[in-house]
C-alpha positions as CSV (number, residue, x, y, z in Angstrom):
1,M,-6.7,-11.2,-18.1
2,V,-9.1,-8.3,-17.8
3,N,-8.2,-5.3,-20.0
4,T,-7.9,-2.4,-17.5
5,G,-5.7,-0.2,-19.6
6,V,-3.2,0.2,-16.7
7,I,0.5,0.6,-17.7
8,D,3.3,0.1,-15.3
9,A,5.9,2.6,-16.5
10,D,8.8,1.1,-14.4
11,G,9.0,-2.6,-13.5
12,H,12.2,-4.6,-13.2
13,V,13.7,-7.9,-14.2
14,R,16.1,-10.1,-12.2
15,D,19.1,-9.9,-14.5
16,D,21.5,-12.0,-12.5
17,D,24.5,-14.0,-13.7
18,K,22.4,-17.0,-14.6
19,W,20.7,-14.9,-17.3
20,I,23.5,-12.6,-18.4
21,S,26.0,-15.4,-18.8
22,K,23.7,-17.0,-21.2
23,Y,23.8,-14.0,-23.6
24,I,27.3,-12.5,-23.1
25,E,29.5,-12.7,-26.2
26,A,33.1,-13.9,-26.5
27,P,35.7,-13.2,-25.2
28,Y,33.8,-11.8,-22.2
29,D,31.9,-15.1,-21.7
30,E,35.1,-16.5,-20.0
31,R,34.6,-14.2,-17.1
32,P,33.1,-15.9,-14.0
33,R,30.8,-13.1,-13.0
34,H,29.0,-10.4,-14.9
35,V,26.7,-8.9,-12.2
36,S,28.2,-7.7,-8.9
37,G,26.6,-6.5,-5.7
38,A,26.8,-3.1,-4.3
39,R,30.2,-2.5,-2.7
40,D,28.8,-0.7,0.4
41,G,27.7,-4.1,1.7
42,F,24.3,-3.0,3.1
43,D,21.8,-5.8,3.5
44,N,18.9,-4.0,1.9
45,T,16.8,-7.2,1.6
46,R,17.2,-8.1,5.3
47,G,18.6,-11.5,4.6
48,G,16.6,-12.0,1.4
49,R,13.2,-11.7,3.1
50,L,12.2,-8.5,1.2
51,G,11.1,-8.4,-2.4
52,T,10.6,-11.3,-4.8
53,R,14.0,-12.8,-5.2
54,V,13.4,-15.4,-8.0
55,V,11.7,-13.8,-10.9
56,D,11.0,-15.1,-14.5
57,V,8.4,-14.4,-17.1
58,N,5.8,-16.5,-15.3
59,T,6.4,-14.7,-12.0
60,W,5.8,-11.4,-13.8
61,L,2.7,-12.5,-15.6
62,D,1.2,-13.6,-12.3
63,A,2.1,-10.2,-10.8
64,L,0.5,-8.3,-13.7
65,D,-2.7,-10.3,-13.2
66,R,-2.7,-9.8,-9.4
67,G,-2.2,-6.0,-9.8
68,G,-4.7,-5.6,-12.7
69,I,-2.0,-4.3,-15.0
70,D,-2.2,-4.7,-18.8
71,T,1.4,-3.8,-19.7
72,T,4.7,-3.3,-17.9
73,V,7.8,-1.5,-19.2
74,L,10.8,-3.4,-17.9
75,Y,14.1,-2.1,-16.6
76,P,17.2,-3.9,-15.2
77,T,18.1,-4.6,-11.6
78,G,21.8,-5.5,-11.3
79,S,22.5,-3.9,-14.7
80,L,21.5,-0.5,-13.4
81,G,25.1,-0.2,-12.3
82,L,26.5,-0.8,-15.8
83,G,27.9,2.8,-15.8
84,W,30.4,1.9,-13.1
85,L,32.2,-0.7,-15.3
86,A,35.7,0.6,-16.1
87,E,36.2,-1.1,-19.5
88,P,34.2,0.5,-22.3
89,D,34.3,-2.5,-24.5
90,Y,33.1,-4.8,-21.7
91,A,30.3,-2.3,-20.9
92,V,29.2,-2.5,-24.6
93,A,29.1,-6.3,-24.5
94,R,27.2,-6.3,-21.2
95,A,24.6,-3.9,-22.5
96,R,24.1,-6.1,-25.6
97,A,23.8,-9.2,-23.4
98,Y,21.2,-7.6,-21.2
99,N,19.2,-6.3,-24.1
100,N,19.2,-9.7,-25.9
101,F,18.2,-11.3,-22.6
102,L,15.3,-8.9,-22.2
103,S,14.1,-9.4,-25.7
104,E,14.3,-13.2,-25.7
105,E,13.1,-14.0,-22.2
106,Y,10.3,-11.4,-21.9
107,M,9.4,-9.4,-25.0
108,K,9.2,-12.3,-27.4
109,V,7.3,-14.4,-24.9
110,N,4.4,-12.1,-24.3
111,P,3.4,-8.7,-25.8
112,R,2.5,-7.4,-22.3
113,F,6.2,-6.8,-21.8
114,K,7.9,-3.8,-23.3
115,G,11.7,-3.3,-23.0
116,V,13.9,-0.2,-22.6
117,A,17.4,-0.7,-24.0
118,L,20.4,-0.5,-21.6
119,L,22.9,1.9,-23.1
120,P,26.7,1.8,-22.4
121,A,27.4,5.4,-21.5
122,Q,31.2,4.7,-21.4
123,D,31.1,4.8,-25.3
124,P,28.5,7.2,-26.6
125,D,29.0,6.2,-30.2
126,E,28.3,2.5,-29.3
127,A,25.4,3.6,-27.2
128,V,23.9,5.2,-30.3
129,K,24.3,2.0,-32.3
130,E,22.8,0.0,-29.5
131,L,19.8,2.3,-29.2
132,R,19.2,2.0,-32.9
133,R,19.6,-1.8,-32.9
134,C,17.2,-2.2,-29.9
135,V,14.5,0.1,-31.3
136,N,14.7,-1.0,-34.9
137,E,15.5,-4.7,-34.6
138,L,14.2,-5.7,-31.1
139,G,11.2,-3.4,-30.9
140,M,12.2,-1.7,-27.7
141,V,10.5,1.5,-26.6
142,G,13.4,3.6,-25.5
143,G,16.9,3.8,-24.0
144,L,18.2,3.8,-20.4
145,L,21.1,5.9,-19.1
146,G,21.7,4.5,-15.6
147,E,23.9,5.6,-12.8
148,G,27.6,6.2,-13.0
149,P,30.2,9.0,-12.9
150,R,28.7,11.0,-15.8
151,L,26.3,13.8,-16.3
152,F,24.2,13.3,-19.4
153,G,23.7,16.9,-20.4
154,K,27.3,17.2,-21.5
155,P,28.1,17.5,-25.2
156,E,29.6,14.0,-25.5
157,Y,26.1,12.6,-24.9
158,H,24.4,14.8,-27.5
159,P,24.7,12.0,-30.2
160,I,22.5,9.8,-28.0
161,W,19.9,12.5,-27.6
162,A,20.1,13.2,-31.3
163,E,19.5,9.5,-32.2
164,A,16.6,9.2,-29.8
165,E,15.0,12.2,-31.5
166,R,15.6,10.7,-34.9
167,L,14.1,7.4,-33.9
168,G,11.1,9.2,-32.2
169,T,11.8,7.4,-28.9
170,M,12.4,8.2,-25.2
171,I,15.4,8.2,-22.9
172,A,15.1,7.2,-19.2
173,I,17.2,8.3,-16.3
174,H,17.2,5.7,-13.6
175,G,19.6,5.1,-10.7
176,S,19.8,2.4,-8.0
177,G,19.2,4.2,-4.8
178,R,22.8,4.0,-3.6
179,L,25.4,6.8,-3.2
180,T,28.1,4.9,-5.0
181,G,30.8,7.0,-6.5
182,T,29.8,10.2,-4.7
183,M,31.6,12.2,-2.0
184,D,28.8,11.0,0.4
185,E,29.3,7.2,-0.3
186,W,31.2,6.5,3.0
187,L,29.5,9.1,5.2
188,F,26.5,7.2,6.2
189,E,26.5,4.1,8.4
190,R,22.9,3.0,8.0
191,F,21.1,2.0,4.8
192,V,17.9,3.9,5.7
193,Q,20.0,7.1,5.3
194,V,21.6,6.1,2.1
195,H,18.4,5.0,0.4
196,S,16.6,8.2,1.5
197,L,19.1,10.2,-0.6
198,G,20.2,7.9,-3.3
199,H,17.4,7.9,-5.9
200,A,16.5,11.6,-5.2
201,F,20.1,12.9,-5.6
202,T,20.7,10.9,-8.7
203,Q,17.6,12.3,-10.4
204,M,18.2,15.9,-9.2
205,K,21.8,15.9,-10.6
206,Q,20.8,14.6,-14.0
207,F,17.8,16.9,-14.1
208,V,20.0,19.9,-13.5
209,S,22.6,18.8,-16.0
210,I,20.2,17.9,-18.8
211,I,18.1,21.0,-18.6
212,F,20.8,23.6,-17.9
213,D,23.1,22.1,-20.5
214,G,20.3,22.6,-23.1
215,V,19.2,19.1,-24.0
216,P,15.5,20.0,-24.2
217,E,16.4,23.1,-26.3
218,L,18.6,21.2,-28.7
219,F,16.4,18.1,-28.9
220,P,12.9,19.3,-28.2
221,N,11.2,16.1,-29.4
222,V,13.0,13.7,-27.2
223,R,10.8,12.4,-24.3
224,I,12.7,12.1,-21.1
225,A,11.7,10.1,-18.0
226,F,13.1,10.5,-14.5
227,L,12.3,7.4,-12.6
228,E,12.0,6.0,-9.1
229,A,12.5,9.1,-6.9
230,G,8.9,10.2,-6.5
231,C,7.8,13.5,-8.0
232,G,7.7,16.1,-5.3
233,W,11.3,17.0,-5.8
234,A,10.6,18.4,-9.3
235,V,8.8,21.5,-8.1
236,Y,11.4,22.2,-5.5
237,M,14.2,21.9,-8.0
238,L,12.4,24.0,-10.7
239,D,11.8,26.8,-8.2
240,R,15.6,26.9,-7.5
241,M,16.6,26.5,-11.1
242,D,14.2,29.2,-12.4
243,E,15.6,31.6,-9.9
244,R,19.2,30.9,-10.8
245,Y,18.5,30.9,-14.5
246,G,17.2,34.5,-14.0
247,M,20.4,35.4,-12.3
248,R,23.0,33.6,-14.4
249,G,21.3,31.9,-17.4
250,D,22.9,34.1,-20.0
251,V,26.4,33.3,-18.7
252,D,26.0,29.6,-17.5
253,S,23.3,28.3,-19.8
254,P,23.8,29.9,-23.2
255,L,21.9,27.2,-25.1
256,M,18.7,27.9,-23.2
257,V,16.2,30.5,-24.4
258,K,13.6,30.2,-21.5
259,P,13.5,29.2,-17.9
260,P,13.7,25.5,-16.9
261,S,10.1,25.3,-15.8
262,E,9.0,26.3,-19.3
263,Y,10.9,23.3,-20.8
264,V,9.0,21.0,-18.5
265,A,5.8,22.7,-19.5
266,D,6.5,21.8,-23.1
267,G,5.3,18.3,-22.2
268,N,8.2,16.0,-23.0
269,I,9.6,15.6,-19.5
270,Y,8.0,12.9,-17.3
271,V,8.5,11.9,-13.7
272,S,7.3,8.7,-12.0
273,L,5.4,9.1,-8.7
274,E,5.0,7.3,-5.4
275,A,1.4,6.3,-4.8
276,D,1.3,7.8,-1.3
277,E,3.0,11.1,-1.9
278,R,1.1,13.7,0.1
279,L,2.0,16.5,-2.2
280,L,1.0,14.7,-5.4
281,P,-2.2,16.7,-6.1
282,E,-0.3,20.0,-5.5
283,T,2.6,18.9,-7.7
284,M,0.2,18.0,-10.5
285,R,-1.6,21.3,-10.1
286,I,1.7,23.2,-10.5
287,L,3.3,21.2,-13.3
288,G,0.3,19.8,-15.0
289,D,-1.2,16.3,-14.7
290,D,0.1,15.0,-18.1
291,K,3.7,14.6,-16.8
292,F,3.5,11.8,-14.2
293,V,3.5,8.0,-14.6
294,Y,2.8,5.1,-12.3
295,A,5.6,2.7,-11.5
296,S,5.2,-0.7,-9.7
297,D,8.9,-1.2,-8.9
298,F,8.1,-4.9,-8.7
299,P,10.0,-7.1,-7.7
300,H,12.3,-4.9,-5.6
301,W,12.7,-5.1,-1.9
302,D,11.2,-1.6,-1.3
303,G,8.4,-2.1,-3.8
304,E,4.8,-1.9,-2.5
305,F,3.1,-3.6,-5.4
306,P,0.2,-4.4,-5.7
307,G,-0.7,-2.2,-2.8
308,N,0.6,0.9,-4.5
309,I,-1.6,0.6,-7.6
310,K,-4.7,-0.1,-5.4
311,H,-3.9,2.8,-3.2
312,L,-3.3,5.2,-6.1
313,L,-6.6,4.2,-7.8
314,S,-8.5,4.8,-4.6
315,R,-7.1,8.2,-3.7
316,E,-10.0,10.6,-3.2
317,D,-7.8,13.7,-3.7
318,L,-7.3,12.8,-7.3
319,T,-10.0,13.0,-10.0
320,Q,-10.8,10.0,-12.2
321,E,-9.3,11.9,-15.1
322,Q,-6.0,12.3,-13.2
323,R,-5.9,8.7,-12.2
324,T,-6.4,7.6,-15.8
325,K,-3.6,9.9,-17.0
326,I,-1.2,8.7,-14.3
327,T,-1.9,5.0,-14.8
328,S,-2.4,4.9,-18.6
329,L,-2.4,7.8,-20.9
330,N,0.8,9.5,-19.8
331,A,2.8,6.3,-20.1
332,K,1.3,5.7,-23.6
333,R,2.7,9.0,-24.7
334,L,6.0,8.6,-22.9
335,Y,6.8,5.2,-24.5
336,G,5.0,5.7,-27.8
337,L,2.6,2.8,-27.2
338,E,-0.5,2.2,-29.3
């Protein structure tokens, strides 16, 4: 391995039933399945031909070497949908099983793998305990609040933000690219339409909730990452949010003391980018180049790794300093890496 300094801020494991069943605790180990597919039935992998379907630690190590990446921060695949589980106690058990799997099968095998703890949003008190366990005992670098029927700016989630601040760690917002559980779930008949909206809408909704409900004001030291929707949407949303804060902030956002864009300017809100975004240089000019991180998205069906890292490092409309920040320095700050 050549030390390039490149950090992948958002890679994924294949956390299927084979792995989760190995770590799930009683009495939930009696259930025949622990990871279910999307209920919309779309064939996103085109018969299993897209993406890398069978993935283990050796597959990932080979991918890191092929892409010239030193370190990857790993997120789930199937478990991104944990928030849709109806039973809070089962959600807690599933989160623990996933986190133990990630620790044992990746983090303990090689230090090039860093883990983000899956948090059961169904039970905020248990999510606090799991974040604490994963950071203090398993050495994970943050917590994940995935998709589901919840907005994470609401007061019931304040204990999670408070614990993240106490631990000095980060919280990630990451969806799955579907429209599950929204009014739009059954409106679209083609997956290309659904996937064009899914990640972006998930990020925008949580971004609006978290900022307008005062999370960055109440917990200013928590680092927050919005992952896998590109970054161009952030400027668009901030323009709209700043304008509406000026109109109604005193009524609708009493915890805030300044416009949304100023909270982003404080430097603890990060967004992952797509390597070929045409508006990337302008987005960085407006918001600052210390807020964006590179994500491989390996091994997913729509990932473009290792082509995306090669393209990003060869973009002539970015300076060398910007490329270094995107692929290394920003991720180090986000995840608290040495």
